[in-house]
C-alpha positions in Angstrom: 114.1 73.8 100.7 112.6 76.5 103.1 109.5 77.5 101.9 108.6 81.4 102.8 105.6 82.5 104.9 103.0 84.2 103.1 102.6 87.6 104.3 100.7 90.8 103.2 103.3 93.8 101.0 102.5 97.4 100.8 101.5 96.7 97.4 98.4 94.5 99.1 97.1 97.3 100.6 97.5 99.7 97.8 96.0 97.2 96.0 93.0 97.1 98.6 91.8 100.8 98.2 88.4 101.6 96.4 88.8 102.0 92.5 89.4 105.6 92.0 91.3 106.8 95.0 94.0 109.2 94.0 97.8 108.0 95.0 100.3 110.0 95.6 103.8 108.5 96.1 105.2 111.0 99.0 108.0 109.2 100.3 110.8 106.5 99.6 114.3 106.9 99.9 115.2 109.7 97.5 113.4 112.1 99.2 111.0 113.0 96.2 107.9 113.9 97.9 105.6 116.2 96.8 104.2 117.4 100.1 107.6 118.3 101.6 105.9 122.0 102.4 103.7 120.1 104.8 105.6 119.7 108.1 103.1 117.1 109.5 103.7 114.6 106.7 107.6 115.3 106.7 108.2 114.9 110.1 106.1 111.6 110.1 108.4 110.7 106.6 111.5 111.5 108.4 111.0 109.6 111.6 110.8 106.3 110.0 113.0 107.0 106.7 116.5 106.4 108.2 118.3 104.9 105.3 115.7 101.9 105.1 115.3 100.6 101.4 111.6 99.0 102.4 110.2 102.2 103.4 107.6 103.5 101.0 104.6 106.0 101.9 101.4 107.1 99.8 98.7 109.7 100.5 95.3 108.8 99.1 92.0 109.4 99.5 90.5 108.1 103.4 88.4 105.1 103.1 86.7 106.2 106.4 85.3 109.4 105.6 84.2 111.3 102.0 87.3 112.5 101.3 87.4 114.8 98.3 91.5 115.6 98.5 93.7 112.8 99.8 94.3 112.4 103.8 95.2 109.3 104.4 98.8 108.5 105.0 99.9 105.0 104.3 103.5 104.0 105.2 105.3 100.5 105.2 107.0 100.9 108.1 109.5 98.5 110.5 107.5 96.5 113.1 108.9 97.7 116.8 109.4 94.1 117.6 111.4 92.7 114.6 113.2 95.3 111.9 113.1 92.8 109.6 109.4 93.2 109.2 107.3 95.3 108.2 103.8 96.7 108.7 101.3 99.3 107.2 100.9 102.1 109.1 97.7 104.4 108.8 97.4 108.1 109.8 94.0 110.0 108.4 94.4 113.8 109.1 90.9 114.3 109.1 91.3 112.6 112.3 89.6 109.1 111.4 89.4 106.4 114.3 92.5 103.8 113.1 90.5 100.8 114.1 87.8 101.8 111.4 90.6 102.2 109.2 92.4 98.5 110.2 88.7 97.2 109.4 88.4 98.3 106.0 91.4 96.9 105.1 90.9 93.6 107.0 87.8 93.1 104.9 89.4 94.1 101.9 92.2 91.7 102.7 90.4 88.9 103.9 91.2 86.5 101.6 94.5 86.9 101.7 94.9 86.9 105.8 92.7 83.4 105.5 95.5 81.6 103.4 98.0 83.3 106.1 96.5 82.2 109.1 96.1 78.8 107.4 99.6 78.2 106.7 100.3 78.8 110.3 97.6 76.5 111.4 98.9 73.7 109.3 102.9 74.5 110.3 102.0 74.0 113.6 99.9 70.9 113.1 102.7 69.3 111.2 105.1 70.5 114.3 102.6 68.6 116.9 102.7 65.8 114.7 106.4 65.4 114.0 106.5 65.9 118.3 103.8 62.9 118.3 105.9 60.7 116.1 109.1 61.2 118.0 107.2 60.3 121.1 105.7 57.2 119.9 109.4 56.3 118.4 110.8 57.3 122.2 108.2 54.8 123.8 108.4 52.0 121.5 112.3 51.9 121.9 112.2 52.9 125.8 109.7 49.5 125.9 112.1 47.4 123.6 115.1 48.1 126.1 112.7 47.4 129.4 111.6 44.2 127.8 115.3 43.2 127.6 116.5 44.4 131.0 118.3 47.3 130.2 
């Protein structure tokens, strides 16, 4: 049976926001976002939306600066390399550094990131072990054939 790898979801990112952050749903496929009057938000949302059923976007208080009015746009978008995989993209309209935003979420989601890292390490170790066993089996068969002059 195929076991799916653990991964982060958009709900994980939303759950990592500080308690009390205002969350405004600004985009999904129904085009029912509240801030359609803001051209900068609309252009960002329209560039990713393109009939994607998994697209989500929220506007919330920025986690880097003291933000009284939500200015952080978080969107769940397809990755550039694999369109079937998604990532959380951040854009603070006040100009906060993305590295600081990513650092904040990495700290808040460290337990999940460690579990994902552990999964891939175990998978890699299993692959190495199965390769080692195949090599040992090959060597034992090869030596058996050599002993018999074949």
